N, C-alpha and C positions, 0 to 999 in steps of 0.2 A: 259542777260548773267551775271553770277557771276563775281566778280572782279578777275583780273588776276595778279599774282605776276610778277614782272619784276626786272631786274638787274639795279642797280644805275649806270648810265653812268658817273655821276659826280665824283664817287670815283675810276675811273679807273686809274687816275694818281698816287694816293697813293698806289694802289695795295696792300692793307692790307690782312692779312690772313683771316679776316672775309669775305672780298670780294671774295677771292679765295674759301673759303668754300661754300659761296652762289653760286659761279660759278660751283663748283662741284655738287651741288644739281641740278642745271639746266642741266648740262651735263648728270647726271644720268637719269633725266627725258627725255632728248632727246634720250638717248640710249634705254630706255624702250619704248619710242614712236616709235622709228625706228624698234625695234623688233616686236612690235604689228602691225605696219603698213605693215611690210613685210608679216606677217601671213595673214592679211586681204587682201593684194594684191594677194597672192596666191589663197585664197578662191574665190575672185571675178574673177580671171583669169580662174579658173575652171568653174565658171558659164558662162563666155564668151565663153570658148572653147566648153562647152556642148551645148550652144545655136547655135554656128556655126556648130557643128556636127549635131544637130537636123535639122537645116535649110538645110544642104547638104543632109541629109538622106531623108527629105521630098521631096526635089527636085528630088532626084534619084528615089524615089518611084513613083512620078508623071511621070517621063520619062519612067520608065519601064511599067507603065500601058498604056501609049500611044503607046508603041511598041508591045503591045500584038497582034495586028493584023498581024504584020510582022513575028511572030514566027510560025514555022511549027512543030506542035506536031504530032507525029505518030498516036496517038489515039484521038486527039482532034476533028478534023473535023472542019467544018465551023459552028460556033455557033454565030449567029448574036446577040442574046439576051445578051450573056455573053460579047461580044465585046462592045456593046453599053453601058452596065452597067459599065464596067470598064472605058470607056471613060468619063462617068459622074463623076465617082470617081476621075478620073485623073484631071478633071477641078477643083473639090473642093479642092483636095490636092494641086494642083498648086497654087490656091489662098492662101491656108494655107502656102505654101512654100514662097510666096511673103511676107506674114505677118511676117514669121520667119526671112526672110532676112532683113526686115525693123527693126525688134526688135534687130537683131545682130548689125546693124549699130547704132541704138540708144544706145545700151549698150556700144559700143566702144567709142562713143562720150561723153555720159553723165555719165558713170560709170567708165570706165577704164582710160580715159584721165585725170580726176582730180587726182585720186590716183597715177597714174603713174608720173604725174608732181610733186606731193608732194614727192614721193619716190626718183625719179631720179634727181630732180632739187633742191628742198628745203633742203632735208636731206643731200645730197652730198655737198651742199654749206656750211652747218654747219660743216661738217667734214673737208672740205678744210680750212675754216677759223680757225678751231681748230688747224690744223697742222701749219698754218702760224703764229698763235698766239704763239704756243709753240716754234717755231723757233725764233720769235722775242724776247720772254722772255729769252731764252737761250743766245741769242746774247747780250741782255741787262745785264744779269748777268756776262757774260764774260767781257764786257766793264767796268762794275763797279769794278770787281776784278782787272782788269788791272789799272784802275784809282787809286784804293786804294793802289796799290803797287808802286806808283810813288815816286821817291826819292826827297829829299828836296834840291838837288843841283840846282844851277841856270844856269848851262851850258847845260841843256837839255830842253830848252824852246820849241824847235821844237817838241820834243817827247811829251812834256806835251800838246802842242796845238793839236797834232794829237789824243792823248788820249781823250782830252776834246771833240773834234769834233766827235770822235767815240761814246762817251757816249751820246752826244746830238742826234746823228743820231739814235742810237739804242733805246734810251728812247722815242724819237718821234715816231719811227716805232712801238714800243711796245704799246704806248698809242693809236695811231691811230688804230692799229689792234685790240686792246682790245675793243675800243669803237664800232667798226664795228661788232666785234664778239658778244658783248653784245646786240647790236641792232638786229642782226639776231636771237639771242636766244629769245629776247623779242617778236620779230615778229612771231617766231615759235609757241608761245603760242596761237596766234590767228589762224595761219595757220593750226594747227593740228585739230582745231575744224571744220574749213571749209573742210579740207581734209577728215574728217570722215563723215560729213553730206552731202556734195555734191555728192559723189558716191552713197550713199543710196537714196538720192533724185532722182538722174538720173535713178537709177535702178527701183524705184517704178513708176516714170513717164513713163518709157519705157514699163513696164508691163501693165500699164493702157492704154497706147496708143495701145498696142497689142490687149488687150481685147476689146477695143472700135471698132477695125476694124471688129470684129466678133459679138460683142454684145454691147448694150447700157444699160445694166442693172446695171452698177456700180452706187453706191449711191453718193450723193453729199457730204456725210460726209468725204469720203477719199480725195476728191478733196480739201475740205476746210482745212483738216489737212495738206496735202502736200503744200497747198498755205501758210499756217502759217509757216511751216518749211522754205519754200523759202524766205519768208519775214525776218525770223530770220537770215538766212545766209547772206542776203543782209545787214542787220544791223551790223553783225559782220565784214563783209568786209569793211563797211564804217568806223567803229571804228578802224579797223586795219590801214586803209589809214591815218586817222587822227593821230594815235599814231606814225606811221612811219614818218610822216611829222614833228612832234614835236621832235622825236629822232634825225632826220637828222639836224634840226636846233640847237639842243643841242650840237651835235657833232661839228658843225661849230663854235659855240660860244666857246666851250672848246678848240678847236685847236687854235683859235686866242688868248685866254686868257692864255693858258698854255705854249705857245711857249717859254717865257723866263725861265720857270722852268725846261726845259729839260736839260740844261747844269748843270753839277755838281759843277761848280765853284761858288764862292760867288757872289750873285746878287748885284745890285747897292744899297748901304746902304740908299740912299735917298728914293728910291721907296720901298725898303724892309728892314726896320731897324730891328735890333735884339730886340726881345721881351723878357724882363727880368722879366715879371710879371706872368709867367705861373706857374700853379700848376699841370697841366696834359700835357703829351706829348707822342707821339708815332711816330715810324718810324724805318727804317732799320739802324742797326749799325753792326760793326764788333767787335766780342769779341775774346779776346786772350785766347786760351786753351793751357795748358802745356802738351807737349807730352813726356817730359823727364826731366832730371835734368836741362839742360840749353836750350833745344829746345822748341819751341812753334809753334802753328799754329793759323791762324785767320779764323773765321767762320762768315758768314753773317746771321743774324737773325733779326726778327722783334721784337722790344722792345716797351713796353708801361708801363706807370705808372698806378697803380690801388690802390688808397688810399695812404698808406705809403709804398708800395712794388714796386719793379722793376721786371717786368715780361718779359719773352721772349717766342716767339712762332715761330715755324718753319712752312714752307709751307706744307700744307697737314694735319697739326695737328688741332684738334678740339678746344682745349683750350691751354692757355699758362701755363708756369711753372714759379715758383718763382726763381728769381736770387739772390736777397738780400733784406734785410729790410732797407729802407731808413730813418727810424726815427733815429735821432741823428747821422746820418752817415756824413762822410766828403767826399768832391769831389774837385778835382783839375785837372788842365790841366797838362799833362806830355809830355815829349819829348821822343818819341820812336826811336829806332835805324833804323827801317825800315818802319815806318808808320807816317803819318801826322794826325793832328786834333784828337789827342788822349787825353782822360781824364780817370782818375782813381777814382773809388768809393770804399771807405773803410767803413766797417761796424762799428757800434758804439763800439764794443769790440776789433776791430782791427784784428780779426781772419780771416776775409774774405776780399780779395782785388780783384776787378774786373776791368780789363783794357778794355776800349771800344774805338772805332774809329768812328768818325762821317764822313759825306760825305763832309762837307765844314766847314769853320771856323764859319760861322753864325750858322750852326746847332750845332756845338760843344758848342758855348757859350750859346745857348738856352737850351741845355741839362744840362749844368752845373748850369745855373740859376734855372731851374726847380727843379733839385735835391736839390739844396741849399734851395729852398723854402719849399720842402717837408720835408727835414731833420729838419727844424725848426718848422714843424707841422703847417705851415701857411694854408694848405688846410682845417684844421678843423675850422678856423675862418669864420665869416659871410662875411666880406669884404676881401677876400683872395688877390685880385689884389692890393688893396691899401696897405695892409700890406707887400706884396711882393716888392712893390716899395721902401720900406725903407731899404731893405737888398740887394739892387742891387749893392751897392758898394763892399760888400764882394764877390759877384759873379764875378764882374769885376776883382778883384784881383786874384781870383782863375783861371781865364782864362789865365793870363800871365804865360808863361813857366818859370821854374826856371833856372837860369844860369848854375847851376851844371849839369843839363841834357844836355845842349848844349855843355859844355866842355867835358862831357863824350862821347857824340856823335862824337865830333871832334877827340878825342883820340882813339876811337875804329874804326874809318872809315877805316884805312889801313887793319886791321886784317879782318874786314868783307869783304873787297874787295878780300882778298886772299881766304877767304872761298868760295866766289862766283866763283872765277876762278877755284878752285879745283873742285867744284861741276859741273861746265860746262864742264871741261875736262873729268870727269867721265861719264857724260851723253852723250857726243859725241862719246863714244866708240861704243855704240850699245846696244843690248839686253844683260842684265846681266845673268850670269849663275844661275843655281838653287841654292837656299839658302843652301842646304845640302852640297854643295861643299866647301871645305876649300882651302886655298892656296896650301897646300901640295897635295891635291887630284887633283887640276888643273895642277900642275906641273907633276903629275903622268900621266895625260892624254896627255898633249902636252908639249914637252920640250921647255924651254925658248930659245929665239933667233933662233928658227927654221925658215929656209928660206921659203917664201911663193911664189908660182908660180901663177902669175896673168894671164897668157896666155897659150894657148895650143901650146906646142912645139913639143913633140914627142909622139909616142904611148907608152902605159904603158906595154903591153905584146903582143907578137905575137906567132903564132903557131911555127914558126921557130926561134930558139934563135939567129942564125946568122943574120937573117933578122932584128930581133929586135935590135941587137947591131948596125947594120949599120944604121937603121932608127933613132936610138937615137943619133948617132953621126952627121948625116946629117941634122936632124931636120924635115924630111919629110919621107913619105913612099917610098920604092923602087918601088912599083907597082903604077903608076899614076892613074890606073883605079879602085883602091879599093883593096878588099881582094883577096886572092888566090882563085883558083877554088874550093877547098874543103870547105873553109869557106863559100863561097857564096852558094854552094849547100846545106850546112847544114842549113843556114838561110832561104833558100827558102823552105826547107822541114819542117821548124819549124811550130808548131801549132799556136803560138802566134806571132802577128806582131802589135805593137802599136808604133805610132810616136808622139813625143812631141817636141814643140819648147822651147829650153832652152838657157840660157846665162851663160857662164862660169864665175864664180866670183873668183875662186882661189882654190888651193890645197896645202896641206902641210902634212908632215910626222907626224904621231902620235905615241905615245909609246904603246898604247893598242888599240885593235880593238873591244873588247867585252864590254866595258863600255857603258852604256846607254847615258851618258852625253858628250861623246867625240865629237859627231857631233855638238851639240849646242855650245860647247866651241870653236870648230874650226870655226864655223860661227861667233862667237863674235870676235875672233882674226882677221879673214880675213876682216870683215866689219870695224873693228877699223883701221886696216892697210890701207885699201882703203881710209878711211876718213882722216887719218893723212897725207898720201902721195898724196892726191887729185887725185886718180885713178878712173876715171869714165867710161873708155872704157871697154866694155864687148864683148866677142866673141860669136856671135849667132850661134847655131848649131841645128841640128835635132837629137834628142835622139831616137834611134830605140831600142825597147825592144823586144828581142826574147827569145826562150827557151834555148839558149846556150850561148848568150853573150849580152852585151850592146854596141852599136855603136854610136859614135858621127860623124855625116855626115855633110859635107859642104853643105849648102842649095843651093849654086850656081853651084858648079862643081859636086856635088853628090859623092865626094871622101871621103872615111872613114878617119877621122882624128885620132880617138882613138878607140880602141876595147878592151873592158873589158870582159874576160871570166866570165860567170856567177858563176862558181865555186869559183872564188876569191872574190866575193862580200860577205862581212861578215854581214853588217847591212845597213839599209836605213831608214831615218826618215826625217820629215819636221820640220820647226821652230814652236815653240809653239804659237807665236803671229802672225808673218807674214807667212801665209800658202803658199805663193808663193816661199819661200826659202826651199830647200831640199838639202840633201847630202847623200853620201854613203861612206863606208869604205871598202877597199879591201886589201887583202894580195898579195904582189908581191914578188916572189922569187929573191933574189940577188945572192945567191950562192947555193951550195948544202945543206948547213946547215942553214945559216942565211936567214931571211926573214924580210921584213919591211911592215908596215901598212901605207897607204896613204888615207887621207880623201879628197874627192872632193865636192865642194860646187857649187850649181847652182841656178839660178833664172828662173822660168818658167812663162808662161802666164796663165797656168791652176793652179789648186790646187795641191800643192806638195804631199798631201796625196794620190791623185789618181795615181801619178807616182810611189810612194812607194808601193802602193797596186799592181800596174802592175808588178813591179820588184819582189815583193813577190809571185805573181801568177806565174811568169816565173820560179822562183826557185822551187815552188811546182811542176809545170809541169815537169821540168828537173829532180827533185828528183824521181817522179813517173816513168818517162821514164827510168831512170837509174835502178830503182828497177825492172821494167818490163824486161829490157835487161838482168839483172843478173838472173832473174827467167828463161828466155828463155835459157840462157847459161847453167844454172844448169839442166834444163830439157833435153837439148841436151846431156850433160855429163851423166845423168842418162840413157838416151836411148842407148848411146854407151856402157855403162857398162852392160846393159841388153843384148845387142846384143853379146858382148864378152862372157858373161856368158852362153848365149844360144849356142854359138859355142863350148865352152868348154864342155858343157853337151853333145852335139851331138858327139864330138870326143870321150868322155868317153864312150858313148853308143856303138860307133863303135868298140872301143877297146875291150869292154866286149863281143860284138858279135863275134869278131874274136877269142878271147880266148876260148869262148864256142865252136865255130866250130872246133878249133884246138884240144880241149880236146875230142870232139866227134870222130874226126878222129883218134886220138891216141888210144881211147878206141876200135874203130873198128879194128885197126891194131893189137891190142894186143890179139884178139881172137885166139883159136887153129886152125891150118891149116887143119888137118885130123880128123874130128869128127868120133866117133865110129859108126859102122853100127847098124842097129836095132837088128840084131841077135847076137850082141856082138863081131862081127869080125871087123877088121880094113880094111878100103878101101885104097888100094895102088894105087897111081897115077903114071902115067908114067912121064918121064922127059919132054916130049913135053907138056903134060897137065899142069905140074907145071909151066913151063915157060910161057904158055899162061895166066894162072891165075895171075902170077906176073906182066905180061905186062898189063893185064886188070886192076889190082889194081893201078899200076903206072899211067895209063891213067886216071883212075877215080880221083886219087888224084890231077893230073895235071889239069883236068877240074874244080875240086872244087876250087883249088887254083886260077885258072884264074877267076872263077866266083867271 
């Protein structure tokens, strides 16, 4: 087998970026191997499933052939020849089915088991160790940062001991985890070869055994080849076991030898003296970066010297970057206001000044001595260490802090303490408002000195104004069993019913209800007030969201504590960072003209956005219901108008018909009573006939009028 690259376990304590870069290469290789192994596993699983299906199908065919005699075919009849032939085929196919079953068992043991073990055990072990190592690395970084921020006061020895113990524990945990992680990655380089070869070897051997059961015509060449592969697999396994034993022994030796190096404090100068003859050095330092005119921040980076240059390199970076040129530069220990073990490097022209912090006083002195030696170009000479020993005196003088820095630190200590106090008071308030809000805009949202209600006292609004006034004065509802009958019927008929468990944080009156930042500002003030007054008790309720109102129900008595009509809810939103906090603003009428806006803040067990979405859905449903109701009322009004118009038209037609009939009767009555005879003479009627005709005309008119 060719040589296999491996991670150096001896360099795990230093944890340099080069080691991390090499670790990244191994992790990429592991990820690629995991992806390829998964694809190969699926392919072999298909082979195994197909073989099982073939074995089951062959067995089913044999069983069906054996049951041919029991079948009753309407046109088949008793065919003895066909039956006996099928029985012979059934025996042969039954033997083939047994061979296929044996092949399936061999594939499961020799092909699927090795690759499954590698996929489910070895690769998952690597992923688990990777997660544990990442956690240990983050804990170590946190402990180092905490240790670096230790003050130089002598009255906090207990805190300093705790921090040192924390650094010791985290560094030891990181070192041990990293060594085991490296060991697993190195072992994986051997396991991945066996994981690929063993399944293939098992597959070929199973196929050969299957064919040997039916035929002995396989050549010796295949058996020799497979035998050679089997021997190679055994050799790789033997090498892996030897390498694992060596790595385990190295881990034990490293744990015993590196135990004193886990603590960040200065080691015993007798066992670990300061080396002042160095011309090359590398390690982690904190560098000060200016963030403003008077403010600065510290960043932990990996520094190393390369020739006459000071380089820095961050984690994950492939190469380092130049910090400053050390030729003819000056270095001295400085006293920082907030950090210990600091030294300052100034370039030869004085234009660039770099302030660095070491982990211990020994490390600080070694860095100063190394930079002093490089600045004098000692690294260019043949006997660099002998020449460096001559300039150790100047390095020792540079390590001693200047008294002016100590005096300045003592004079500035009260002011820095005041700054810390103010910063802590600001951070204890809670989440800050959005940067776009100024002081004036915050006052426009929430009036200063506005009282905050931390408990549920009385309902906000009721259907009956008199009941609301009485409930507000007494502090509880007049109906001990909940809402009135109309309200309960309305909630029962509601389409939407969603229940959430919430805890009331507080409410306060706001000046505006339409601003998008009014809820976040109210949250900030309520949380700040709770923190200042040490108010931790919260009233738990059930928030019922329906299409007409929001109800706060007592979870024990099921009595409605508060009822908010949905029409008064203006907006609802959750906290930007803490999604469990949400609130809503509603308008409540105080008089006929004046109205006030109140913001209520709650904490929920669920996501606050879900509750806000539910309230928004309820408002949409209520809006559409109101629109549908108005449309129905408008349609009814239109129908009534049409019916009234139809009645008017029918009356108008009846009047026209009566007028027409009346005009016809008038025309008929206006005709001459004695028409001339055909011979030109007039017909004279008697009085009796005239009276009869008049009576007949009157009766006819009366009948027509009655009709």
